N, C-alpha and C positions, 0 to 999 in steps of 0.2 A: 158601579156595577159593570163588570167586564164580561164579554161573551154571552150576553143575555139572549133569551129566546122569547117566543110569543105563544106559549101554551094557551089554548082556548081561542086564539086569534087566527089560527091557520084555517084554510078552506080547501076544498078539493082542487081549486085553481092554484093556490099558493100554499103548498103543504110543508114547506120547510123554510128556513132562513134564520139567521141570528145576527145580532148587532155587535158593534165594537165596544162602545163605551156609553154609559149613562151616568151623568152627574146630577146634582140636585134638581136642575130645571132644564137640562139640555140632553137631547139624544144625539150622540156624535157618531160619525162614520169616518174612519181614517182612510184617506186615499193618497197614495204616493205617486201622483200623476205629474207629468211635465207641464200640464195645462190646467185650466179651470175645470171643475166638475162639469160633466155633460148633463143633458136632460135625462138620460137614462139613470145616471147616478142620483140625480135629484128625485126622480120617481121612486127609486129603490128606497131612499131615505124616508120619503113621505109614506110609502107603504109600511115601512117598519113602525113608524109612529102610529099609523092607523091600526095596524095589527096589534100593537101594544095596547091601545085603548080598548080593543075588543078582547084582550087576553085576560087571564085570571090574575095578573100582577097589578096591584094598585099603584105601584111606583110610576107607571106611565101617565097617570092622571095629573101628576105634578109637572109634566113636561110643558114648558112654555116656548122652547126654542128647539129647532133641529139644525144641525150644522155638520160641516166637514172640517177636518183638520188635515192639512197636507204637510207632513214633516219634511218632505223633500224641499218644498218652497218656503216652509215655515209661515204658512198662510192659513187663516181661519175664515170660513164662510159660514154665516149664521143667519137664520130666518125665524122670525116670530111666527108661531103657529096661529096666533090670533089674526095675522094678516092674510092667511090663506082663504080664498073665496069658497063659500059653501058649495057652489055648483061644481067646482073642481074636486073638492073633498068627496062629494057624493059620487061623482063620475069615477074616481079612483076606487072608492069602496065597492061600488056595484060592478063596474065594467073591467076593472083590473084585478082586484083581489077576489071578487066573487061573493061579496056579502049581499044579503037581501036587505030589507028595510031596517035592519038592526043599526045601521049607520046613524039613524035619527037621534040616538041618545047623545050624540056629540053636541047637539044644540043646547043641552042643559048644563 
């Protein structure tokens, strides 16, 4: 899936955004950087995954990895979403994206 969006996952705080690529189990963002992705890039990718989970699209529930591909350096960075700590996920959902307690469904 290319150029995907997050209908149903947007909030008054984050009202737009679209991703680059979605494969069977990975949400990818393409970055043509001269260096490694920054914390801002990582936060953006995490927000995409969380907004996808809150969206109307069931495809996001199959995601097990989030990652970056840098074609300039021909490097892949990938992280298992299972390794992400719940307190961080909750903080991003509530304090960055602007969700209320709807984030709780992530635990099931």
